[in-house]
N, C-alpha and C positions, 0 to 999 in steps of 0.2 A: 504494500500500500504506500502510495506517495505521501511523504510527510513534508509539510511546508510551514512557514512561519506567517504570522499576521502581516509582517512587513512585505513578504513576497506576495501575499494576497492583494494588499494595497497597490503594490507596483503593477501587478497584472491588471487590476481593474482600472487604474489610471491610464495605462497604455490603451486598453480597449475602449475607454471612453474618450480617447483623444485628449486627455488632460495631462499627459506627461510630455509626449512629443505632439505638436499640433498636427492635425490631419492635413494631408496634401493629396494632390492628384498623383496616384501611383502610375509609374511607367510613362509619364508624359503629360501634356497639357489637356487633361480631361475637362469637360464642361464643368463649371463651378457648381451648377445645380446638382450634378451627379455626386460631387463631394458632399454637399449638404445632405442629400438623401442617404448616402452611405453612412454618414455620422449618425443621423437620426435612427437609421435601421440598427446600427450597432448598439445604441443605448436603449433599444426597445421603446422608442418614442420619447418625445419631449413634452412635458406637461404644459398645456396651453390654455388653462383657465384664464390666466393673465397673459395677453399676447406679448407684451414686452419681455416677460420672463422667459417665454419660449424662444424669442429672438435672441436673448442673451445666452440661454443655454446652448443654442446652436452656434451662435457667433463666437463665443469664447472657445469653441473647439475647432473652428475653421479659420485659418489665417486670412486676414483681409476681408472677411465677410462682414456685411452690415445688415441691418434689419431689412433693407431694400432687397438684398439677395435672398433672404429667407422668404419674403413675400413673393418674390419672383418665382422661387421654386414651388410655392404653394398655389399661387393664382394664375401664373403664366405658363411655366414649364410643367406644372402639375406632377412633379416628381415627389411632392409631399401632398398629404391629404389631412384635413382637420376633421377628426371624428372622436369617438370615445374609445379609450383604450383600457388599460388595467384599472380596476376599481371603479369603472364607469365614469372616470374623469376625462375631461377634454384633453386630447393629445394631438400633437403633430406626429403623423406616422409616415413612414416611407410608402409611397403609393404602391410600389411593387410588393410590399408586405401586406396590403389590405386583404387579399384573399385569405392569408393565414390568420390575420386578426379576426376577421368576421367569422371564419369557420370555427376558430377556437372559442371565441366569446359566445357564439350560439350554442356550443356544446357544453358550456359550464352549467352547474346548478343555478337556478334562478337566484340572483343576488338579494341579500336582505335589504339593501338600500333602495331597491326598486319600489316605487310607490304606485298605488292605484291598480294593482294587478286584478283586484276583485271587481273593478268597474266595467270590465268588458268580458263577455262570454267568449269562448274560443272562436265561435262563428263570427262574432263582431270584430274580434282581433284580426281575423283573416281578411274581412272586408276592409278594415282600416288600412292594413298593410298593402293590400292591392290598390286602394285609393291613393295612398301616398306614392307608391311606385308610378302610377299613371300620371299623377299631378306633377311629379318632379322629373319626368322623363325628358322634358325639353325646357325646363324652367328652373329659376332660382327664386324661391318664394319666402317671404317672411312668415312668421307664425300665424299672423292674422290672415294672410292670403292663403296659406296652406289649410287653415281651418275652413275657409269658405270652400275650397276645392274638395276637401275630404267630406264635408257635409253634403255638398252637391252630389257626390258619388255614392254616398251611403244612406244618409237620412238625417233628419233633425236631431235624432238621439246622439249622434257623434259630437254635436256641438253643445250638449247640455253641460253647464258649468258646475261640475260636481267634484272636481279633483282639487284637493287642498293645495294652495300655492301662495305662501308668504302673505297671509292676511287677505287673500283673494281666492278666486276659484278659476281653475283652468277647464277648458272643454274636455269632455270625456275621452276623445280620441287621443289626447296627449298620453294617456296611460299605455299606449302602444308604441310611443316614440323610442323608448329604450330598446325594445325588441327590434324596431325598424333599424336603429343604428347598429346594433349587434349583428344583424343579418345582412348589412350592406344595402338596405333599401334606401337609406339617406345618409348624407354626410353634411358638413357645414359648407355653405357657400360664402363668398365675400360679403362683408357687412355692407348694408345699404344705409349710409349715414350711421345712426346709432342702432339700427335694427339688424338683428341676426337674420341671415337667410340660410335656407337648406336647399340641397339639390341631390340628384342621384349620382353615385359614384360611376355608374355605367356611362354617364355623359362624358366623363373625362378619361375613363380608363377602358378603352375598347376591349371587349371580351371579358370584362370583369365578372367573376363568379366566386363565391366563397369556396374554400377548400373543404374537403371532407373533414368532419369534426375530429375523429381520432388522429388522423394524420396531422391536422393543424395543431392540436394540443401537444402532440409529441414534438413538433417543430418549435412551438413556443417554449417548451421546457428547455430545449437545446439552446435557443436564442437567449433565454433568460440566464442560463448557466454560463454562456459565453460572456455576457456582460457583467454578471453579478456573482458568478461562482468563485469558489466553492460555496454551496448553499445547501440548506436542509429543506425538506418538504414543508416544514412549518414556516420557514422564511418565504418560500414561494407562495404559500397560501396567503400570507399577510400581504405580499406585493400585489397579488391578483384579487384579493378579497373573496376567497373561496374556503370551504370547510377544510380543516387540516386533514381529515380522513380522505377526502377527494384528492388532495395534493399528494398524499402518501401513496395512494393507489396509482396515480398518474406517474409518479417517479418510478414505481416498480415496473411499469409497462414500457419504459424507455431504456435504451442501452446506456447506462451511466457507470461511472467509476468512482469508488470511494477514495477520499483523501482525508488526511488528518491535519487540522490547522491548530498548531500548538496543543496537540493531543485531543482535539474535538473532531469527531467525524462529520464530514459534509460530502457533497457530491459535485462532480463535473461531468460533462458529456464524455462518453467513451472516446479515447484517442485525443482528448484535449486536456492533458494533464501536465503541460509544460508551464513552468513559472520562471520569471526572471530572477537572476541572482542579485541584481542591484537593488538597493534599498529605495523606497519611494522618496521622491524629493520634489521640491517646487512649491510655489505659492499660487493659489488660484482663488478667484472670486466666483462663487456660484449663486445664482438667483433663487428666488422662491421656488420651492418644489422641484429643484433640479433632480434629474433622474438618479444621479450618483448618490446624493444624500438620502433620497427616499428609498432606493432599491437595495443599497448595500447594508449588510448585517455582518456581525452582531452590532447592534446600536451602541452597546457599552464600550466597544472598541473604536467604533467610528466617531463617537462623541465622548471622548475620554474625560474623566474628572469633571472639572468646572464646565466643560462644553455641554454636558447633558443638561445642567441647570440653566445655562445661558441660551442655548440654541434649540432646545426641544420645547414643545408646548404640550404638557401632560403626556410626554413620551412620544409625541408625533413629530416626525421630521418634516421639514419643508416650510414651516411657518415663518422662519427667518432666513434671509439670504446669509450664506456662511462664507467665512474665510477658511480655505483649506490649506493646511501646512503639512507637507510631506504625506499627503493622502488622508489625513484625519482632520476633523474640525478643530480649528484653533482660534475662532472668533466669529463675530457677526458683523454685518455692514448694512448700510441703508443709502438709498439715493433719493435726491430731490431735484426735480428739474425746474429751471427757470429760463424760459426761452430756449436758447441753444446751450445754456450752461447747465451742467449736471454736477451737482454737489454730492460727492461721495464721502460718507463718514464710515471709517472702519474701526472697529473695536477689537484689537487682538487680545487674547487671553494671556499672552506672555509677551515680553519685549522682543521685538524683531531686530535682528542684527542688520548691519548695513547692506549685506547682500540680499536678504529677504525684503528689506525696505525698498530697494531698487526694483525687485521683482513685483512687489505690490504696486508701486507707481506705474509700472508697465501694464499691469492688469487694469488699473483705473483708467489709464489712457485707452486701452482696448474697449472698455465699457463705453467711453465717449465715442469712439469710432463706430462701434456697432449701432449705437442709438443715434448716430449722425449729429453729434454735438461735441462740446468740449468739456471734459471732465476735470474737476479739481478734487484733491484729496485732503481730508482732515482725519488725523488719527486721534481718536477720542471716544468717549462713551456714546453709544447709540441709545437715544432716549425714547424711541418709539417702540410700540409693542408689535406682536406678530401681525402679519398682513397689512402693515402700515404703508 
């Protein structure tokens, strides 16, 4: 059995997340959009509930990238797609991976976070899904516009405002939206002003169809372990928000290899048991809900000592942008924009030497470039709370 240290695990994950050596076009001048897509694929998606956080997640991994390049990959080149990924949260996914994602997500046990499942009969759900597919086949529609189209194709019952929604009520058909996203019936379109739009992935991805469920789940396990391994079934279950027993059975069905990390057993994909000898190094700024901080475990090693108190919110990762020092969390940071000026405050948990301070300044400069502004650095206490 392969035996590795936590330092080797960090070094491997940093490399695969393009956080040790920046991503580049392998073998020559490949199109930039392909580099962006490859990075997003390797990290199993970039959390995109906050668009600027997703743009930073990708841009900090791709030299020279700006938010404009990420938007180009998403809305023009269509090498990325905005949909719902692990835990039902909004992600940027590599368009080429969407068949795997939709096949895998559709094969999961119904998630506990999904609301309103009792508002539609199976027959009504089928009608709504067919109506959504028909309405979006050649269109990008807002929620209000899609409601009109679904009601017109099914009946007034689909528009009944019966689903709880933040001190309001949503129309009944919304209860099928999660299933529609999981199954690849819809994905996000470009915003129209402040309004979200939806469209059909098939419009942008010719020949799109979800993968067979078992094959897609097996591939997702291998992709997850490539990015976040070595890992346990329980850690995979937490990342995907599925029952631990389901994850354990899934791991047993895939060809995996055990390794020990400082004496604790975990798993990698069979044949993927190589680890770097170099220790992890470098200083990185990662935004809200960056894939690295959310997906990597064990949390007590990724957020050592004071980092757990400062950078986790009730044990949850991602609520604070973090300073990564040699692969583990070593502080938090915050940005505030004023016109083209981006004020970045970084709160390290220990004093940074001259070399690390220069590396931090370079990271702050990159933040400004990605967000198409000019960034300034203040080292001091971050006085805002999570999600600020």
